C-alpha positions in Angstrom: 5.3 2.9 10.5 3.3 0.4 12.7 0.8 -2.6 11.4 -1.9 -1.0 13.5 -1.7 2.5 11.5 -1.5 0.8 8.3 -4.7 -1.1 9.0 -6.4 2.1 10.5 -6.0 4.0 7.2 -7.2 1.0 5.3 -10.2 0.7 7.6 -11.0 4.1 7.3 -10.5 4.1 3.2 -13.1 1.0 3.1 -15.6 2.8 5.5 -15.3 5.9 2.8 -15.8 3.6 -0.2 -19.0 2.2 1.4 -20.1 5.3 2.4 -19.6 6.6 -1.0 -21.1 3.6 -3.0 -24.1 3.9 -0.8 -24.9 6.9 -2.8 -26.6 8.6 0.1 -24.3 11.7 0.7 -24.4 15.1 -0.5 -22.6 16.5 -2.8 -20.5 18.1 0.0 -20.4 15.1 1.9 -19.0 13.1 -1.1 -16.1 15.5 -1.6 -15.3 15.5 1.9 -15.3 11.6 1.7 -13.0 12.0 -1.4 -10.4 14.2 0.3 -10.3 11.9 3.4 -9.9 8.7 1.0 -7.1 10.2 -0.9 -5.3 10.7 2.2 -5.7 7.5 3.4 -4.9 5.8 0.2 -1.6 7.8 0.6 -1.1 6.7 3.9 -1.3 3.1 3.0 0.9 3.6 0.2 3.4 5.2 2.0 3.4 2.7 4.6 3.5 -0.3 2.1 6.6 1.5 0.5 8.7 1.5 3.5 8.0 -2.1 4.2 8.9 -2.8 0.7 12.4 -1.1 1.5 13.1 -3.7 4.4 12.7 -6.6 2.6 15.5 -8.5 1.3 15.4 -11.9 -0.6 18.4 -14.6 -0.6 19.6 -15.1 -4.3 21.7 -17.8 -5.5 24.5 -16.8 -7.8 26.1 -18.6 -10.8 28.5 -20.3 -8.2 25.5 -21.6 -6.2 26.3 -19.2 -3.6 23.4 -17.4 -1.7 23.9 -13.7 -1.0 21.1 -11.0 0.0 19.7 -8.7 -2.3 17.0 -5.9 -1.8 13.6 -6.8 -2.9 12.0 -4.7 -5.5 8.5 -4.9 -7.5 8.7 -4.5 -11.2 5.8 -2.1 -11.6 5.5 -2.6 -15.5 5.0 -6.2 -15.0 3.8 -6.6 -11.4 6.4 -9.2 -10.7 9.0 -9.6 -8.1 12.6 -9.2 -8.7 15.9 -9.3 -6.6 
């Protein structure tokens, strides 16, 4: 996925949020915005997951040697781990 695709989905999500927070949409319009917002959010989430899979970090082992490990986020603590 490209950066442009993420940026487009994120901008769409922000636009939808502003429209819903404005409080001037009908119930039908609000439901339509909600559905579009969920789709944009899923797109952003999928792109970020794909990017996370591509990230690797250098880790120093007990002997001082460097090696690559896949980057992952501990979802329960929100910390990066290797």
